C-alpha positions in Angstrom: 79.0 107.6 41.9 76.8 105.0 43.5 73.1 105.5 43.9 71.3 103.4 46.5 67.5 103.4 46.0 65.0 102.6 48.8 61.3 102.9 48.7 59.0 103.1 51.7 55.4 103.3 50.6 55.2 106.5 48.5 58.5 107.9 49.6 61.6 107.2 47.5 65.1 107.8 48.9 68.3 107.9 46.8 71.5 107.8 48.8 74.2 109.4 46.8 77.8 108.2 47.3 80.9 109.8 45.7 80.9 112.5 43.1 77.9 113.9 41.2 79.4 115.5 38.1 79.0 115.6 34.3 80.1 111.9 34.1 77.7 110.6 36.7 74.7 113.0 36.2 73.2 110.8 33.5 73.0 107.9 35.9 71.1 110.0 38.4 68.9 111.3 35.6 68.0 107.7 34.7 67.3 106.9 38.3 65.0 110.0 38.6 63.1 109.0 35.5 62.5 105.5 37.0 60.7 106.9 40.0 57.3 105.2 40.2 54.3 107.4 39.3 52.7 106.8 42.7 55.7 108.3 44.5 54.7 111.3 46.5 58.1 112.4 47.8 61.7 112.1 46.8 64.6 112.3 49.3 68.2 112.6 48.3 70.5 111.5 51.2 73.7 113.3 50.5 75.6 112.3 53.7 78.2 110.4 51.5 78.2 112.8 48.6 81.7 114.3 48.3 81.2 116.7 45.3 78.5 118.1 43.1 79.1 120.0 39.8 76.6 122.2 37.8 75.5 119.0 36.0 74.5 117.5 39.3 72.7 120.6 40.5 70.7 120.4 37.3 69.5 117.0 38.3 68.4 118.3 41.7 66.4 121.0 39.9 64.9 118.5 37.5 63.9 116.2 40.3 62.3 119.1 42.2 60.2 119.9 39.1 59.3 116.3 38.5 58.1 115.9 42.1 56.2 119.2 42.1 58.4 120.4 44.9 58.1 117.3 47.0 61.9 116.9 47.2 64.2 117.0 50.2 67.9 117.0 50.0 69.3 115.8 53.3 72.7 115.9 54.9 74.6 118.2 52.5 78.2 118.9 53.5 78.8 122.6 54.3 80.9 122.9 51.1 78.0 121.6 48.8 75.5 123.8 50.7 77.7 126.8 49.9 77.4 126.0 46.2 73.6 125.9 46.5 73.6 129.2 48.4 75.7 130.8 45.7 73.1 129.8 43.1 70.1 130.7 45.4 68.8 127.2 45.3 69.0 126.9 49.0 65.9 129.1 49.1 64.0 127.1 46.4 64.9 123.5 47.5 64.3 121.9 50.8 67.8 121.2 52.1 69.5 120.3 55.3 73.2 120.6 56.2 75.1 117.6 57.6 76.1 117.9 61.2 79.9 117.6 61.4 79.5 115.3 64.4 77.5 112.9 62.2 74.1 113.5 63.7 71.3 115.7 62.3 
């Protein structure tokens, strides 16, 4: 997995590319831990995320707790959104589904 970090003022965005699984989750955990204290919001851009395992979902939950709920997960594929729905996290986390035409 590749993580592309951008910061615009107090908003940090991580663009996730590839697979977020047990092997790559520690990399995301380290990135989350490196978020500056002055960050007010965290955005995960998942438009290029192909797969997420339970280890990856745990990182989403950890980030949500760290940011006191100021977390948005954008552009999830319908398949990954289905996983969040099965866990009930779609109701706890601020998530959007990727438009199949490529626009939100």
